[in-house]
N, C-alpha and C positions, 0 to 999 in steps of 0.2 A: 554690723550684727544687731538684729532686732532682739531686744531682751523682753519686752512686754508685748506691745501690739505687733502682730505679724510673726511672733515666735513659733506658734503652733500651726497657723494656717494663714495664708495670704491669697490674693486674687489668682495667682498662677497655680498654686497647689489646689485651690478650690475648683478652678476651671478644669484641671486634670482629673480630679475625683468625679466631678459632675459628668465629664466626657465618658469616663468608664461606666458610670451608672447609666448614662443615656444609651450606651451601646447595648447594655443588658435590657433596658426598657424597650428599645427598638426590636430586640429579638422576641420579646413577649408580644409586642404588637403584631409581629409577623406570625407568631404562633396562633394568636387569636384570629387573624385573617384566614389562616389555613384551616383552623377549626370550623369557621363559618363556611368556607369554600367546600370542605368535605361534606358538611351537612347538606348543602345545596345539591351536590353531586349525588349523594345517597338518595335524597328525595326524588330527584329526577329519574334515577335508575328504577326505583320501586314504583313510581308513577308509570314508567314504561312497562314494567312487569304487569301492573294492573290493567293497562290497555291491552297488552298481549293476551292476558288470561281471559278478558272479556271477549276478545275477537275469537279465540279458540272455542269458547263456550258457544257463541252464536253460530260458528261453523258446525259444531256438533248438533245443535238444535235444528239448524237448517237442513242438514243432511238427513236427520231423522224425519223431519216434516216432509221432505221431498220423497223419501221412500214410502211414507205413509200415504201421501197423495197418490202416488203411482198405484199402490195396492187398492186404495179406495175407488179409484177410477175403474180398475179392473172389476172390482166387486159391483160397482154401479152398472157397468156394462152387462154383467151377469144377472142383474136384478136383485142383488143382495143388499145394496145400500141405496139411500135416497140421494137425490140431487143436492139437497141441503148439506149433506155430509161432504160432498165434493167441494161445494162452495166454502164451507168452513175450513176444510183442509187446505184449499188453495189460499184463502185469506191468511192462514197461519204461515204458509210458506212466504207470502209477500211481506208479512210483518217481520219475519226473521231476516229476510233479505235486506230490508231497510235498516234493521238494527245492525246487521253485519257491515253494511256500508258505512254507517256512522262509526262503528267501532274501528274499522279500518282507517278512517280518517283520523280518529283520535290516536291510534297507534303510530301512524306516520308523523303526526305532530309531536308525540312524546319522543319518538326516535330522533327527530331533528333537534329537539330541545336537549336531549342527552348528548348530542355531538358537540355542544358547547364546552363539554369537559373532556373531549377526546382530541388527541393530536398524535401525529406520527413522530418518528425519530428526528425529522428535520424541523419540528416545531410547527408544521402546517396542520390546519384543521383536518380531522379525520371523519369522514362520513360513514356512519354505521351501515354496514351491508344489510340488505333486506333479509338474507337467510340467517342472520344472527338472532338468537333468541335468549331471553333472560335465564339465568341460573336460579332455579327455584329451591335449591338445597338449603339456602340461608333461611327459608321460611321455617325450618325446623328449629332454628336457634333464635327465637324471638324473646326469650326470657332474659332479663338482666341478671347477670351472675352476682352482682353486689347488692347488699341490703341498702335501704334508703338512708340510714344514718351514715353508712360508709360513704355513700355518694355525696351527702351533704358536707361531710368533713373534707372530702377531696375538692369539692367545688369552692369551699371557703378558704382553702390553703394553696392548692396547686393549679387553679384555673389561670390561664394566661392573663386575663384581665385583672385578676386579683394581684398577681405578681407584678403587673404593670403599675398598679397603684402603689405597691410596696416600694418599687424602685423609685417612683416619683417622690414618695415620702423621704427616701434616703437622699435624693438630690436636694430636696428642700431643707433637710437637716444640715447638709453641708453649707447651704446658703445661710441658714440661721447661725451656724458657728462663725461664718465669715462676717455676718452683720454684727455679731457680738463683739468682734474685735474693735469695732468703732467706739465702744465704751471705754476701752483701755487707753491709758496715756501712751504716748510714743516715747520710747527710750531706746536709742540706738548708740552703740559703741563703735567708734571709728578708729582706724589705724591706717595711715597713708604714708607711702614712701615718696620722698621728694626727689625722684630721679626720673630722667627722661633721656633716651638716646644712648644709654650705656648700661652695662650689666653691673648692678650694684653689689653683686656677690663676689666680685673679683677686685683685686688691688691693681692699681696702676702706679708704678714708681713708688711702691710701698705706701700708697695712700689708699685707705679703705673708704670708698665712697658711701658705704652703709652707715658709717659713723655720722651722727648728728644730721642725718638726712631723712628724718621721719617726723611725723606728728601724730598725736592722739587727740581724740575729741569725744564729746558726749552730746547727743541731741535729746532734748526732753521737751515734749509739748503736751499740754492738757487742754482739751476742748472745754469751753466755759459752760455752754448751755446743753450740748448734746441733742439739740432738737432733731437734726438730720438723722443721727444715729438711732434715736428712739423711734422716729417715724419709720425708717427702713426696717428696724428689727420687729416692730409691731406689725408691719405689713407682711413680713415673712411668716410670723406666727399665725396671722389670719389665713395665709395660703395653706399652711400646714393643717390648720383646723378644717378648712374647706375640703382638703384632700382626704382627711380622715373621715369626714362625714360622707364624702363620695365613696370611699372604700366601704363604709358600713352599709350604705344604700346598695352598692353593687353586690355585696355579699347576700343581702336580703333578696335582691332581685334574682340572683342565680339560684339561691336555695328554693325560692318559690317556683322557678322554672323546673328545677330538678323534681320537686315534689309533684308538680302538675303533670309532667310527662311520665313520671314513674307510676302515678295512680292511673293515668290514661292507659298505660301499657297493661296493667293488671285488669282494668275494666274491659279493654278490648279483648284480652285473652278469655275472660269469662263470657263475653258476648259471642265470641267466635265459637266457643263450645256449644252454646245454646243454639246458634244458627246452624251449626253442623248437625246437631240432633234434629232440628226442625227440617233441614233439607232431607235427611233420611226418611222422615215421616212423609213428606210430600212425594218422595220417590216411591214409597210403598203405596200411597194413595193413587198415584198415577198408574202404577203397574196393575193395581186392582181395577181401575177404570178401563184400562186397555183390555183386560180379560173380559169385562162385561161388554165392552164394545164389540169384541170379536164374537161374543155369544149373542149379539143382537139385543143386549139389555141396556145399552147406553147410546150416546150420540157424540158427534164430533164437538159439539158445543161444550159438553162436560169435559171431554178430553183436553180441549184448548184451555178451559178454565183451570184444570189441574196442572197442566203444563205451564201455564202462565204463573201460577203460584210457585212452582218449582224454579222457574226462571228467576223470579224475584229473589228468592232465597239464595240462589247460586250467585246472583249479582251482589247481594248483601255479604255473602261469605268472602268473595274476592275483595270487596271494598274493605272489610274488616281485616283480612290478611294484610292488605297494603298498609292500613293505618297502624296495625299492630307492630309490624316490623319497623315502620318509620318512627313510631313512638319510642322504640328501643334506642334508635340512633339519636333521636332528639334528647333523650335522657342523658346519653353519654356526651352529647354535644354540650348540654347545659352544665355538665360536670367537668368539661374540658378534657374528655378522654378520647376524642376522635383523632388526636395527633398520633 
């Protein structure tokens, strides 16, 4: 029986405690990996949405341009429009056709990249069917429900990487307690039965074998210099300090990420509102220019110019929608809330 050194903790008990802590730490490592994986999947999904929205937009503009070209050709044949207008209209059709082909290629690429996160019930890769389209209803829920201070507190306490550091500190604390035992003197109490090959608790021919068949003893040892003990204990304390510094650095890193993505979300929301208003203005200007053109007071060059501005703002609006929704998930990822 250990009375001093090894009474409260020894190598076996320390190994058992560290194994339990390591199991919890491994679970947090798994959660952190899942958190990262979900963010990658979300980003691929909304990049796929952006490519799909761009393609649908170019299809709409190309359809309008084709109809306009057909009408202008008829008007030219009747002498109402000039040949320059037909050339301008045809150039716009060709331009939109090129943009549509490029957007189709981007959409196919985005779809194949999204299949990296899809599999069937048998665990085989699942190829996204061509007729599948993104669900755009999530665009309406791009605001983060929590305030910034709440997100920072969650990131500092409940993020899987923070919990991983906490469990690592717990494991090092067990190691520190074990190393501290090296400073204590060894004091062991012993009691041994001097019997072998028979049951000492029973009598044979009225002779009790338990009588006078035991011994007691005491082991007592004290290290003289404790050099090894001091070195191991100091090394463990340095590990603990390094881990605490790493924990502090990780908290600051996560808080900075949360703040950055949170502010980006608010900024993208404001920009999206501005671009939406700008798009409405360009739509009004384009309608007015089309009325002038139908009355013979404008030209296809001005129509193409107005339509080009509208196309740019529509592209910007889709890009901002994608960035806005991704920034929301990035904020939740930085706070460890995607699990």
